[in-house]
N, C-alpha and C positions, 0 to 999 in steps of 0.2 A: 794748546798742547797739554795733555794731562801728565806728561812725563812717563807714560806707560807704553811699553813695547809689548807686542803680542806676536808669538811665533810658535807654531806647533812642533815641538821637538819630540814628543812622545808619539810619533806616528808610525812606528815600526820600521822606519828607514834608517834611523840613527842608533848607534850604540851609546851608552852613557858617556864614554870618553869623547866621542865626536860632539855630542850635545854639550858637554862641559867646555869644550873649546869655543863653541858658539857663545855660551854664557860668559866665559872669560873675555871674549872680544867685546860683547855688549857692555860689560862693566868698564872695561878699559877705554872704549871709544865713545860710549854714550852716557857713562855715569849711572848705569842702572844700580838701584839701591836695594832692590828686593826681587827675587825670582820665584815664580810659582810654576811648578811642573806637574801637569796632570797626567793621568794614566801611566803611572810609574811602571806598571806591568807590561806596557806595550813597547818598551825599548827593545831594540834588536840586541840579541845576545853578543857579548864580547867574544865568547867561545861558543861555536855553534852546537856544542854538546851540552850546553847549560840548559837546565829546565827553567820553567817560569819563576820558581822560587829563587833559584840561584841568580837569575837575571836581576830580579828586584833587589836581592841582597847586595850584589855588586854595584848596582846603581846607587843604593843608599850610601855605600862606602865612598864611591866616587864623589857624590854631591856633598857629603859631609866634609870630606877633605877640601873640596872646592870652596865651600862656605867659609871654612876656617881660613883658607889662603886669601880669599877676596874680602874677608871681613864683612860679609853681607848675609842676611838670612836667605836661605833657600828652602822653600816650602814644597814638600813632595806630597802629591795627592795620589791615593790608591783606591781601587774599587773595594767596596764593602760587600760581604756576602748579603744576598738579598733576603735571606730568611731571618728577619728580625721580629717576626710575629707582631708587628705593629708597635713594638717598643722602640724607645730611643736607642740608636746604635751606640755600642761601646767599643773599646779596643779589641774585644773578643770577636767582633764582627768583621775585622779586617781580613781580607782574603788571605793575606800572608802574615803569619805570626812572627814577625821580626820587629825590632825596634826601628821606628821611622822618625823619631824626633831628633832633629839635629840642631 
């Protein structure tokens, strides 16, 4: 056992709050020490009127608070704009121009 658990939370079926509850349970029941969440932009909106940027912004806030509460790193992964002209991607290539370092 590598101590790693994998579950697809960013599948468009869960909002960040529901995904956060799953993460909280994993940490408490299984001792998970680090969490990686991919496709940040695919979380279901908390408010159905939210656009994609607002969904990502709320998710960042939810997981930042959760990381502080649980005292574990939570790494959020988001899509880059594909137009990098063959150069190494930078923060400017993030699809959403918000701070995602927690």
